[in-house]
PDB file of N, CA, C and O in Angstrom:
ATOM      1  N   MET A   1       3.365-178.253  65.918  1.00  0.00           N
ATOM      2  CA  MET A   1       4.291-177.238  66.390  1.00  0.00           C
ATOM      3  C   MET A   1       4.323-176.091  65.374  1.00  0.00           C
ATOM      4  O   MET A   1       4.406-176.316  64.167  1.00  0.00           O
ATOM      5  N   ALA A   2       4.257-174.875  65.881  1.00  0.00           N
ATOM      6  CA  ALA A   2       4.271-173.695  65.014  1.00  0.00           C
ATOM      7  C   ALA A   2       5.641-173.501  64.387  1.00  0.00           C
ATOM      8  O   ALA A   2       6.669-173.804  64.992  1.00  0.00           O
ATOM      9  N   ARG A   3       5.635-172.999  63.179  1.00  0.00           N
ATOM     10  CA  ARG A   3       6.878-172.716  62.475  1.00  0.00           C
ATOM     11  C   ARG A   3       6.965-171.205  62.264  1.00  0.00           C
ATOM     12  O   ARG A   3       6.047-170.590  61.722  1.00  0.00           O
ATOM     13  N   TYR A   4       8.073-170.619  62.695  1.00  0.00           N
ATOM     14  CA  TYR A   4       8.278-169.176  62.590  1.00  0.00           C
ATOM     15  C   TYR A   4       8.954-168.830  61.267  1.00  0.00           C
ATOM     16  O   TYR A   4       9.735-169.613  60.727  1.00  0.00           O
ATOM     17  N   SER A   5       8.641-167.652  60.764  1.00  0.00           N
ATOM     18  CA  SER A   5       9.366-167.101  59.614  1.00  0.00           C
ATOM     19  C   SER A   5      10.530-166.301  60.166  1.00  0.00           C
ATOM     20  O   SER A   5      10.400-165.639  61.195  1.00  0.00           O
ATOM     21  N   VAL A   6      11.659-166.357  59.491  1.00  0.00           N
ATOM     22  CA  VAL A   6      12.825-165.582  59.914  1.00  0.00           C
ATOM     23  C   VAL A   6      13.050-164.465  58.906  1.00  0.00           C
ATOM     24  O   VAL A   6      13.252-164.715  57.718  1.00  0.00           O
ATOM     25  N   LEU A   7      13.012-163.239  59.391  1.00  0.00           N
ATOM     26  CA  LEU A   7      13.252-162.058  58.566  1.00  0.00           C
ATOM     27  C   LEU A   7      14.585-161.453  58.981  1.00  0.00           C
ATOM     28  O   LEU A   7      14.936-161.456  60.161  1.00  0.00           O
ATOM     29  N   ILE A   8      15.316-160.941  58.019  1.00  0.00           N
ATOM     30  CA  ILE A   8      16.603-160.303  58.313  1.00  0.00           C
ATOM     31  C   ILE A   8      16.529-158.857  57.852  1.00  0.00           C
ATOM     32  O   ILE A   8      16.275-158.580  56.680  1.00  0.00           O
ATOM     33  N   GLY A   9      16.753-157.940  58.782  1.00  0.00           N
ATOM     34  CA  GLY A   9      16.717-156.520  58.461  1.00  0.00           C
ATOM     35  C   GLY A   9      17.806-156.147  57.459  1.00  0.00           C
ATOM     36  O   GLY A   9      18.788-156.872  57.299  1.00  0.00           O
ATOM     37  N   ASP A  10      17.625-155.011  56.786  1.00  0.00           N
ATOM     38  CA  ASP A  10      18.568-154.589  55.748  1.00  0.00           C
ATOM     39  C   ASP A  10      19.996-154.446  56.260  1.00  0.00           C
ATOM     40  O   ASP A  10      20.934-154.928  55.625  1.00  0.00           O
ATOM     41  N   GLU A  11      20.164-153.794  57.395  1.00  0.00           N
ATOM     42  CA  GLU A  11      21.509-153.618  57.953  1.00  0.00           C
ATOM     43  C   GLU A  11      22.110-154.969  58.331  1.00  0.00           C
ATOM     44  O   GLU A  11      23.298-155.215  58.120  1.00  0.00           O
ATOM     45  N   ALA A  12      21.277-155.832  58.888  1.00  0.00           N
ATOM     46  CA  ALA A  12      21.751-157.151  59.297  1.00  0.00           C
ATOM     47  C   ALA A  12      22.169-157.992  58.089  1.00  0.00           C
ATOM     48  O   ALA A  12      23.094-158.797  58.189  1.00  0.00           O
ATOM     49  N   LYS A  13      21.499-157.813  56.955  1.00  0.00           N
ATOM     50  CA  LYS A  13      21.885-158.546  55.739  1.00  0.00           C
ATOM     51  C   LYS A  13      23.320-158.215  55.350  1.00  0.00           C
ATOM     52  O   LYS A  13      24.109-159.105  55.033  1.00  0.00           O
ATOM     53  N   ASP A  14      23.648-156.930  55.378  1.00  0.00           N
ATOM     54  CA  ASP A  14      25.011-156.509  55.040  1.00  0.00           C
ATOM     55  C   ASP A  14      26.017-157.069  56.047  1.00  0.00           C
ATOM     56  O   ASP A  14      27.100-157.512  55.664  1.00  0.00           O
ATOM     57  N   GLU A  15      25.658-157.050  57.332  1.00  0.00           N
ATOM     58  CA  GLU A  15      26.546-157.577  58.371  1.00  0.00           C
ATOM     59  C   GLU A  15      26.748-159.084  58.203  1.00  0.00           C
ATOM     60  O   GLU A  15      27.850-159.591  58.413  1.00  0.00           O
ATOM     61  N   PHE A  16      25.692-159.796  57.826  1.00  0.00           N
ATOM     62  CA  PHE A  16      25.783-161.247  57.643  1.00  0.00           C
ATOM     63  C   PHE A  16      26.820-161.589  56.582  1.00  0.00           C
ATOM     64  O   PHE A  16      27.558-162.564  56.723  1.00  0.00           O
ATOM     65  N   LEU A  17      26.876-160.798  55.532  1.00  0.00           N
ATOM     66  CA  LEU A  17      27.823-161.067  54.448  1.00  0.00           C
ATOM     67  C   LEU A  17      29.270-160.822  54.846  1.00  0.00           C
ATOM     68  O   LEU A  17      30.177-161.267  54.143  1.00  0.00           O
ATOM     69  N   THR A  18      29.512-160.130  55.951  1.00  0.00           N
ATOM     70  CA  THR A  18      30.883-159.899  56.415  1.00  0.00           C
ATOM     71  C   THR A  18      31.411-161.075  57.239  1.00  0.00           C
ATOM     72  O   THR A  18      32.607-161.146  57.522  1.00  0.00           O
ATOM     73  N   ILE A  19      30.534-161.987  57.621  1.00  0.00           N
ATOM     74  CA  ILE A  19      30.954-163.144  58.412  1.00  0.00           C
ATOM     75  C   ILE A  19      31.699-164.110  57.497  1.00  0.00           C
ATOM     76  O   ILE A  19      31.167-164.498  56.457  1.00  0.00           O
ATOM     77  N   PRO A  20      32.920-164.507  57.860  1.00  0.00           N
ATOM     78  CA  PRO A  20      33.682-165.448  57.029  1.00  0.00           C
ATOM     79  C   PRO A  20      32.926-166.768  56.845  1.00  0.00           C
ATOM     80  O   PRO A  20      32.177-167.196  57.723  1.00  0.00           O
ATOM     81  N   PHE A  21      33.135-167.396  55.702  1.00  0.00           N
ATOM     82  CA  PHE A  21      32.326-168.537  55.288  1.00  0.00           C
ATOM     83  C   PHE A  21      32.157-169.645  56.317  1.00  0.00           C
ATOM     84  O   PHE A  21      31.012-169.995  56.604  1.00  0.00           O
ATOM     85  N   PRO A  22      33.203-170.223  56.893  1.00  0.00           N
ATOM     86  CA  PRO A  22      32.912-171.360  57.783  1.00  0.00           C
ATOM     87  C   PRO A  22      32.041-170.963  58.968  1.00  0.00           C
ATOM     88  O   PRO A  22      31.249-171.775  59.446  1.00  0.00           O
ATOM     89  N   PHE A  23      32.172-169.736  59.449  1.00  0.00           N
ATOM     90  CA  PHE A  23      31.365-169.265  60.567  1.00  0.00           C
ATOM     91  C   PHE A  23      29.956-168.925  60.086  1.00  0.00           C
ATOM     92  O   PHE A  23      28.984-169.140  60.810  1.00  0.00           O
ATOM     93  N   ARG A  24      29.842-168.398  58.877  1.00  0.00           N
ATOM     94  CA  ARG A  24      28.542-168.053  58.314  1.00  0.00           C
ATOM     95  C   ARG A  24      27.660-169.301  58.208  1.00  0.00           C
ATOM     96  O   ARG A  24      26.452-169.240  58.435  1.00  0.00           O
ATOM     97  N   ARG A  25      28.275-170.420  57.865  1.00  0.00           N
ATOM     98  CA  ARG A  25      27.519-171.674  57.780  1.00  0.00           C
ATOM     99  C   ARG A  25      26.947-172.033  59.159  1.00  0.00           C
ATOM    100  O   ARG A  25      25.780-172.409  59.266  1.00  0.00           O
ATOM    101  N   GLN A  26      27.762-171.919  60.205  1.00  0.00           N
ATOM    102  CA  GLN A  26      27.294-172.233  61.557  1.00  0.00           C
ATOM    103  C   GLN A  26      26.181-171.283  61.991  1.00  0.00           C
ATOM    104  O   GLN A  26      25.189-171.704  62.587  1.00  0.00           O
ATOM    105  N   VAL A  27      26.356-170.003  61.687  1.00  0.00           N
ATOM    106  CA  VAL A  27      25.335-169.013  62.031  1.00  0.00           C
ATOM    107  C   VAL A  27      24.042-169.340  61.292  1.00  0.00           C
ATOM    108  O   VAL A  27      22.961-169.297  61.880  1.00  0.00           O
ATOM    109  N   ASN A  28      24.147-169.661  60.023  1.00  0.00           N
ATOM    110  CA  ASN A  28      22.967-169.986  59.220  1.00  0.00           C
ATOM    111  C   ASN A  28      22.244-171.222  59.761  1.00  0.00           C
ATOM    112  O   ASN A  28      21.014-171.267  59.761  1.00  0.00           O
ATOM    113  N   GLN A  29      22.985-172.208  60.215  1.00  0.00           N
ATOM    114  CA  GLN A  29      22.361-173.402  60.789  1.00  0.00           C
ATOM    115  C   GLN A  29      21.554-173.056  62.039  1.00  0.00           C
ATOM    116  O   GLN A  29      20.466-173.593  62.248  1.00  0.00           O
ATOM    117  N   ARG A  30      22.084-172.167  62.861  1.00  0.00           N
ATOM    118  CA  ARG A  30      21.358-171.764  64.078  1.00  0.00           C
ATOM    119  C   ARG A  30      20.123-170.939  63.727  1.00  0.00           C
ATOM    120  O   ARG A  30      19.085-171.064  64.377  1.00  0.00           O
ATOM    121  N   ILE A  31      20.235-170.100  62.702  1.00  0.00           N
ATOM    122  CA  ILE A  31      19.075-169.324  62.258  1.00  0.00           C
ATOM    123  C   ILE A  31      17.963-170.277  61.811  1.00  0.00           C
ATOM    124  O   ILE A  31      16.790-170.051  62.110  1.00  0.00           O
ATOM    125  N   ASN A  32      18.329-171.328  61.104  1.00  0.00           N
ATOM    126  CA  ASN A  32      17.326-172.297  60.666  1.00  0.00           C
ATOM    127  C   ASN A  32      16.662-172.999  61.854  1.00  0.00           C
ATOM    128  O   ASN A  32      15.479-173.333  61.782  1.00  0.00           O
ATOM    129  N   LYS A  33      17.395-173.228  62.937  1.00  0.00           N
ATOM    130  CA  LYS A  33      16.804-173.842  64.131  1.00  0.00           C
ATOM    131  C   LYS A  33      15.804-172.911  64.804  1.00  0.00           C
ATOM    132  O   LYS A  33      14.879-173.374  65.472  1.00  0.00           O
ATOM    133  N   MET A  34      15.983-171.592  64.632  1.00  0.00           N
ATOM    134  CA  MET A  34      15.054-170.621  65.211  1.00  0.00           C
ATOM    135  C   MET A  34      13.663-170.748  64.608  1.00  0.00           C
ATOM    136  O   MET A  34      12.685-170.327  65.225  1.00  0.00           O
ATOM    137  N   LYS A  35      13.560-171.316  63.423  1.00  0.00           N
ATOM    138  CA  LYS A  35      12.248-171.467  62.784  1.00  0.00           C
ATOM    139  C   LYS A  35      11.337-172.372  63.612  1.00  0.00           C
ATOM    140  O   LYS A  35      10.119-172.190  63.616  1.00  0.00           O
ATOM    141  N   LEU A  36      11.912-173.329  64.301  1.00  0.00           N
ATOM    142  CA  LEU A  36      11.125-174.231  65.143  1.00  0.00           C
ATOM    143  C   LEU A  36      11.038-173.760  66.587  1.00  0.00           C
ATOM    144  O   LEU A  36      10.021-173.963  67.251  1.00  0.00           O
ATOM    145  N   ASP A  37      12.110-173.128  67.076  1.00  0.00           N
ATOM    146  CA  ASP A  37      12.132-172.650  68.461  1.00  0.00           C
ATOM    147  C   ASP A  37      12.982-171.383  68.539  1.00  0.00           C
ATOM    148  O   ASP A  37      14.206-171.469  68.633  1.00  0.00           O
ATOM    149  N   PRO A  38      12.349-170.210  68.502  1.00  0.00           N
ATOM    150  CA  PRO A  38      13.135-168.963  68.522  1.00  0.00           C
ATOM    151  C   PRO A  38      13.829-168.681  69.851  1.00  0.00           C
ATOM    152  O   PRO A  38      14.743-167.859  69.920  1.00  0.00           O
ATOM    153  N   ARG A  39      13.397-169.355  70.887  1.00  0.00           N
ATOM    154  CA  ARG A  39      14.024-169.167  72.194  1.00  0.00           C
ATOM    155  C   ARG A  39      14.854-170.410  72.515  1.00  0.00           C
ATOM    156  O   ARG A  39      14.518-171.193  73.403  1.00  0.00           O
ATOM    157  N   LEU A  40      15.931-170.562  71.777  1.00  0.00           N
ATOM    158  CA  LEU A  40      16.808-171.716  71.946  1.00  0.00           C
ATOM    159  C   LEU A  40      17.392-171.724  73.353  1.00  0.00           C
ATOM    160  O   LEU A  40      17.480-170.682  74.002  1.00  0.00           O
ATOM    161  N   ALA A  41      17.787-172.892  73.815  1.00  0.00           N
ATOM    162  CA  ALA A  41      18.273-173.050  75.190  1.00  0.00           C
ATOM    163  C   ALA A  41      19.446-172.130  75.511  1.00  0.00           C
ATOM    164  O   ALA A  41      19.567-171.667  76.646  1.00  0.00           O
ATOM    165  N   ASP A  42      20.310-171.857  74.540  1.00  0.00           N
ATOM    166  CA  ASP A  42      21.469-171.009  74.817  1.00  0.00           C
ATOM    167  C   ASP A  42      21.268-169.557  74.404  1.00  0.00           C
ATOM    168  O   ASP A  42      22.228-168.786  74.398  1.00  0.00           O
ATOM    169  N   SER A  43      20.043-169.165  74.058  1.00  0.00           N
ATOM    170  CA  SER A  43      19.772-167.750  73.788  1.00  0.00           C
ATOM    171  C   SER A  43      19.451-167.058  75.107  1.00  0.00           C
ATOM    172  O   SER A  43      19.049-167.700  76.077  1.00  0.00           O
ATOM    173  N   GLU A  44      19.632-165.750  75.127  1.00  0.00           N
ATOM    174  CA  GLU A  44      19.373-164.979  76.339  1.00  0.00           C
ATOM    175  C   GLU A  44      18.472-163.809  76.018  1.00  0.00           C
ATOM    176  O   GLU A  44      18.664-163.124  75.013  1.00  0.00           O
ATOM    177  N   ALA A  45      17.487-163.579  76.873  1.00  0.00           N
ATOM    178  CA  ALA A  45      16.669-162.379  76.752  1.00  0.00           C
ATOM    179  C   ALA A  45      17.517-161.196  77.221  1.00  0.00           C
ATOM    180  O   ALA A  45      18.226-161.297  78.222  1.00  0.00           O
ATOM    181  N   ILE A  46      17.447-160.098  76.513  1.00  0.00           N
ATOM    182  CA  ILE A  46      18.202-158.908  76.898  1.00  0.00           C
ATOM    183  C   ILE A  46      17.337-158.109  77.866  1.00  0.00           C
ATOM    184  O   ILE A  46      16.220-157.714  77.529  1.00  0.00           O
ATOM    185  N   ALA A  47      17.852-157.873  79.061  1.00  0.00           N
ATOM    186  CA  ALA A  47      17.103-157.180  80.106  1.00  0.00           C
ATOM    187  C   ALA A  47      16.667-155.798  79.637  1.00  0.00           C
ATOM    188  O   ALA A  47      17.445-155.068  79.021  1.00  0.00           O
ATOM    189  N   GLY A  48      15.429-155.446  79.929  1.00  0.00           N
ATOM    190  CA  GLY A  48      14.918-154.131  79.580  1.00  0.00           C
ATOM    191  C   GLY A  48      14.605-153.974  78.108  1.00  0.00           C
ATOM    192  O   GLY A  48      14.461-152.852  77.622  1.00  0.00           O
ATOM    193  N   SER A  49      14.497-155.086  77.389  1.00  0.00           N
ATOM    194  CA  SER A  49      14.267-155.041  75.951  1.00  0.00           C
ATOM    195  C   SER A  49      13.420-156.244  75.557  1.00  0.00           C
ATOM    196  O   SER A  49      13.286-157.198  76.324  1.00  0.00           O
ATOM    197  N   ASP A  50      12.861-156.193  74.377  1.00  0.00           N
ATOM    198  CA  ASP A  50      12.116-157.344  73.867  1.00  0.00           C
ATOM    199  C   ASP A  50      12.981-158.167  72.916  1.00  0.00           C
ATOM    200  O   ASP A  50      12.474-158.981  72.143  1.00  0.00           O
ATOM    201  N   ARG A  51      14.282-157.946  72.983  1.00  0.00           N
ATOM    202  CA  ARG A  51      15.215-158.641  72.094  1.00  0.00           C
ATOM    203  C   ARG A  51      15.907-159.800  72.801  1.00  0.00           C
ATOM    204  O   ARG A  51      15.941-159.895  74.028  1.00  0.00           O
ATOM    205  N   PHE A  52      16.454-160.673  71.964  1.00  0.00           N
ATOM    206  CA  PHE A  52      17.224-161.817  72.437  1.00  0.00           C
ATOM    207  C   PHE A  52      18.594-161.777  71.781  1.00  0.00           C
ATOM    208  O   PHE A  52      18.800-161.105  70.770  1.00  0.00           O
ATOM    209  N   ARG A  53      19.515-162.504  72.372  1.00  0.00           N
ATOM    210  CA  ARG A  53      20.834-162.639  71.755  1.00  0.00           C
ATOM    211  C   ARG A  53      21.238-164.105  71.787  1.00  0.00           C
ATOM    212  O   ARG A  53      20.872-164.870  72.679  1.00  0.00           O
ATOM    213  N   LEU A  54      22.002-164.450  70.779  1.00  0.00           N
ATOM    214  CA  LEU A  54      22.481-165.820  70.649  1.00  0.00           C
ATOM    215  C   LEU A  54      23.894-165.745  70.105  1.00  0.00           C
ATOM    216  O   LEU A  54      24.119-165.163  69.044  1.00  0.00           O
ATOM    217  N   ASP A  55      24.847-166.325  70.818  1.00  0.00           N
ATOM    218  CA  ASP A  55      26.240-166.324  70.377  1.00  0.00           C
ATOM    219  C   ASP A  55      26.544-167.628  69.648  1.00  0.00           C
ATOM    220  O   ASP A  55      26.285-168.722  70.150  1.00  0.00           O
ATOM    221  N   VAL A  56      27.104-167.477  68.441  1.00  0.00           N
ATOM    222  CA  VAL A  56      27.424-168.626  67.599  1.00  0.00           C
ATOM    223  C   VAL A  56      28.773-168.381  66.935  1.00  0.00           C
ATOM    224  O   VAL A  56      28.931-167.406  66.200  1.00  0.00           O
ATOM    225  N   ALA A  57      29.727-169.236  67.181  1.00  0.00           N
ATOM    226  CA  ALA A  57      31.019-169.216  66.484  1.00  0.00           C
ATOM    227  C   ALA A  57      31.685-167.836  66.507  1.00  0.00           C
ATOM    228  O   ALA A  57      32.248-167.399  65.503  1.00  0.00           O
ATOM    229  N   GLY A  58      31.620-167.158  67.647  1.00  0.00           N
ATOM    230  CA  GLY A  58      32.263-165.850  67.769  1.00  0.00           C
ATOM    231  C   GLY A  58      31.439-164.694  67.220  1.00  0.00           C
ATOM    232  O   GLY A  58      31.947-163.581  67.085  1.00  0.00           O
ATOM    233  N   TRP A  59      30.174-164.946  66.903  1.00  0.00           N
ATOM    234  CA  TRP A  59      29.272-163.915  66.397  1.00  0.00           C
ATOM    235  C   TRP A  59      28.011-163.899  67.240  1.00  0.00           C
ATOM    236  O   TRP A  59      27.524-164.945  67.670  1.00  0.00           O
ATOM    237  N   ARG A  60      27.490-162.716  67.471  1.00  0.00           N
ATOM    238  CA  ARG A  60      26.257-162.564  68.238  1.00  0.00           C
ATOM    239  C   ARG A  60      25.127-162.204  67.278  1.00  0.00           C
ATOM    240  O   ARG A  60      25.260-161.313  66.440  1.00  0.00           O
ATOM    241  N   ILE A  61      24.022-162.912  67.420  1.00  0.00           N
ATOM    242  CA  ILE A  61      22.814-162.618  66.656  1.00  0.00           C
ATOM    243  C   ILE A  61      21.856-161.902  67.602  1.00  0.00           C
ATOM    244  O   ILE A  61      21.509-162.434  68.657  1.00  0.00           O
ATOM    245  N   LEU A  62      21.433-160.709  67.231  1.00  0.00           N
ATOM    246  CA  LEU A  62      20.439-159.959  67.998  1.00  0.00           C
ATOM    247  C   LEU A  62      19.120-160.052  67.246  1.00  0.00           C
ATOM    248  O   LEU A  62      19.061-159.761  66.052  1.00  0.00           O
ATOM    249  N   TYR A  63      18.052-160.459  67.947  1.00  0.00           N
ATOM    250  CA  TYR A  63      16.797-160.659  67.247  1.00  0.00           C
ATOM    251  C   TYR A  63      15.594-160.419  68.143  1.00  0.00           C
ATOM    252  O   TYR A  63      15.702-160.381  69.369  1.00  0.00           O
ATOM    253  N   GLU A  64      14.444-160.256  67.500  1.00  0.00           N
ATOM    254  CA  GLU A  64      13.173-160.052  68.179  1.00  0.00           C
ATOM    255  C   GLU A  64      12.230-161.172  67.776  1.00  0.00           C
ATOM    256  O   GLU A  64      12.324-161.702  66.669  1.00  0.00           O
ATOM    257  N   VAL A  65      11.322-161.532  68.672  1.00  0.00           N
ATOM    258  CA  VAL A  65      10.353-162.597  68.408  1.00  0.00           C
ATOM    259  C   VAL A  65       8.945-162.018  68.498  1.00  0.00           C
ATOM    260  O   VAL A  65       8.594-161.363  69.479  1.00  0.00           O
ATOM    261  N   ASP A  66       8.150-162.265  67.469  1.00  0.00           N
ATOM    262  CA  ASP A  66       6.739-161.883  67.459  1.00  0.00           C
ATOM    263  C   ASP A  66       5.926-163.173  67.431  1.00  0.00           C
ATOM    264  O   ASP A  66       5.775-163.803  66.384  1.00  0.00           O
ATOM    265  N   ASP A  67       5.397-163.563  68.610  1.00  0.00           N
ATOM    266  CA  ASP A  67       4.669-164.819  68.718  1.00  0.00           C
ATOM    267  C   ASP A  67       3.301-164.774  68.038  1.00  0.00           C
ATOM    268  O   ASP A  67       2.775-165.813  67.639  1.00  0.00           O
ATOM    269  N   VAL A  68       2.727-163.587  67.904  1.00  0.00           N
ATOM    270  CA  VAL A  68       1.423-163.472  67.259  1.00  0.00           C
ATOM    271  C   VAL A  68       1.556-163.703  65.755  1.00  0.00           C
ATOM    272  O   VAL A  68       0.783-164.455  65.162  1.00  0.00           O
ATOM    273  N   ALA A  69       2.553-163.041  65.142  1.00  0.00           N
ATOM    274  CA  ALA A  69       2.769-163.179  63.697  1.00  0.00           C
ATOM    275  C   ALA A  69       3.661-164.371  63.351  1.00  0.00           C
ATOM    276  O   ALA A  69       3.870-164.674  62.176  1.00  0.00           O
ATOM    277  N   LEU A  70       4.187-165.046  64.378  1.00  0.00           N
ATOM    278  CA  LEU A  70       5.123-166.163  64.192  1.00  0.00           C
ATOM    279  C   LEU A  70       6.320-165.737  63.335  1.00  0.00           C
ATOM    280  O   LEU A  70       6.660-166.374  62.338  1.00  0.00           O
ATOM    281  N   GLU A  71       6.943-164.634  63.764  1.00  0.00           N
ATOM    282  CA  GLU A  71       8.101-164.093  63.045  1.00  0.00           C
ATOM    283  C   GLU A  71       9.270-163.868  63.993  1.00  0.00           C
ATOM    284  O   GLU A  71       9.097-163.447  65.138  1.00  0.00           O
ATOM    285  N   VAL A  72      10.450-164.155  63.491  1.00  0.00           N
ATOM    286  CA  VAL A  72      11.702-163.811  64.157  1.00  0.00           C
ATOM    287  C   VAL A  72      12.369-162.790  63.245  1.00  0.00           C
ATOM    288  O   VAL A  72      12.583-163.056  62.063  1.00  0.00           O
ATOM    289  N   THR A  73      12.693-161.632  63.787  1.00  0.00           N
ATOM    290  CA  THR A  73      13.360-160.597  63.006  1.00  0.00           C
ATOM    291  C   THR A  73      14.772-160.409  63.530  1.00  0.00           C
ATOM    292  O   THR A  73      14.970-160.019  64.680  1.00  0.00           O
ATOM    293  N   ILE A  74      15.745-160.687  62.687  1.00  0.00           N
ATOM    294  CA  ILE A  74      17.148-160.496  63.067  1.00  0.00           C
ATOM    295  C   ILE A  74      17.494-159.044  62.791  1.00  0.00           C
ATOM    296  O   ILE A  74      17.343-158.558  61.670  1.00  0.00           O
ATOM    297  N   VAL A  75      17.960-158.359  63.824  1.00  0.00           N
ATOM    298  CA  VAL A  75      18.255-156.939  63.688  1.00  0.00           C
ATOM    299  C   VAL A  75      19.741-156.658  63.533  1.00  0.00           C
ATOM    300  O   VAL A  75      20.116-155.609  63.009  1.00  0.00           O
ATOM    301  N   ALA A  76      20.609-157.588  63.985  1.00  0.00           N
ATOM    302  CA  ALA A  76      22.045-157.334  63.861  1.00  0.00           C
ATOM    303  C   ALA A  76      22.854-158.599  64.070  1.00  0.00           C
ATOM    304  O   ALA A  76      22.427-159.540  64.739  1.00  0.00           O
ATOM    305  N   PHE A  77      24.037-158.589  63.475  1.00  0.00           N
ATOM    306  CA  PHE A  77      25.079-159.580  63.722  1.00  0.00           C
ATOM    307  C   PHE A  77      26.286-158.798  64.210  1.00  0.00           C
ATOM    308  O   PHE A  77      26.664-157.802  63.593  1.00  0.00           O
ATOM    309  N   ARG A  78      26.890-159.224  65.291  1.00  0.00           N
ATOM    310  CA  ARG A  78      28.051-158.529  65.841  1.00  0.00           C
ATOM    311  C   ARG A  78      29.154-159.536  66.146  1.00  0.00           C
ATOM    312  O   ARG A  78      28.887-160.649  66.600  1.00  0.00           O
ATOM    313  N   LYS A  79      30.380-159.137  65.894  1.00  0.00           N
ATOM    314  CA  LYS A  79      31.540-159.947  66.261  1.00  0.00           C
ATOM    315  C   LYS A  79      31.694-159.883  67.766  1.00  0.00           C
ATOM    316  O   LYS A  79      31.631-158.805  68.357  1.00  0.00           O
ATOM    317  N   VAL A  80      31.893-161.033  68.387  1.00  0.00           N
ATOM    318  CA  VAL A  80      32.042-161.102  69.843  1.00  0.00           C
ATOM    319  C   VAL A  80      33.509-161.366  70.147  1.00  0.00           C
ATOM    320  O   VAL A  80      34.093-162.322  69.637  1.00  0.00           O
ATOM    321  N   ASP A  81      34.099-160.523  70.972  1.00  0.00           N
ATOM    322  CA  ASP A  81      35.489-160.741  71.372  1.00  0.00           C
ATOM    323  C   ASP A  81      35.535-161.890  72.349  1.00  0.00           C
ATOM    324  O   ASP A  81      34.653-162.026  73.196  1.00  0.00           O
ATOM    325  N   PRO A  82      36.568-162.729  72.237  1.00  0.00           N
ATOM    326  CA  PRO A  82      36.683-163.836  73.191  1.00  0.00           C
ATOM    327  C   PRO A  82      36.896-163.302  74.599  1.00  0.00           C
ATOM    328  O   PRO A  82      37.464-162.224  74.771  1.00  0.00           O
ATOM    329  N   PRO A  83      36.444-164.047  75.620  1.00  0.00           N
ATOM    330  CA  PRO A  83      36.636-163.580  76.997  1.00  0.00           C
ATOM    331  C   PRO A  83      38.109-163.495  77.356  1.00  0.00           C
ATOM    332  O   PRO A  83      38.916-164.321  76.930  1.00  0.00           O
ATOM    333  N   ARG A  84      38.440-162.503  78.133  1.00  0.00           N
ATOM    334  CA  ARG A  84      39.842-162.319  78.556  1.00  0.00           C
ATOM    335  C   ARG A  84      40.156-163.243  79.716  1.00  0.00           C
ATOM    336  O   ARG A  84      39.351-163.407  80.632  1.00  0.00           O
ATOM    337  N   VAL A  85      41.319-163.837  79.667  1.00  0.00           N
ATOM    338  CA  VAL A  85      41.785-164.694  80.751  1.00  0.00           C
ATOM    339  C   VAL A  85      42.577-163.835  81.712  1.00  0.00           C
ATOM    340  O   VAL A  85      43.488-163.111  81.310  1.00  0.00           O
ATOM    341  N   GLN A  86      42.226-163.918  82.981  1.00  0.00           N
ATOM    342  CA  GLN A  86      42.908-163.064  83.978  1.00  0.00           C
ATOM    343  C   GLN A  86      43.870-163.870  84.783  1.00  0.00           C
ATOM    344  O   GLN A  86      44.536-163.332  85.668  1.00  0.00           O
TER     345      GLN A  86
END
């Protein structure tokens, strides 16, 4: 099985450090799982783009996959607001 390298863009590095510790650990664990399978079952391809998103512990990871170079590039981390109850 191929193993992917995970790269984190400069802006994303700064955003990662803003994630509070217990959530950062969960996010980091999911990033490590991307090394074996960048298209995890709960990730979603973003329509009209070559990017994917993965929601973890109230944070969204936006990333790109390069299957030729076996690289996953994380481009952003964003806080996800909880869904509103109507």
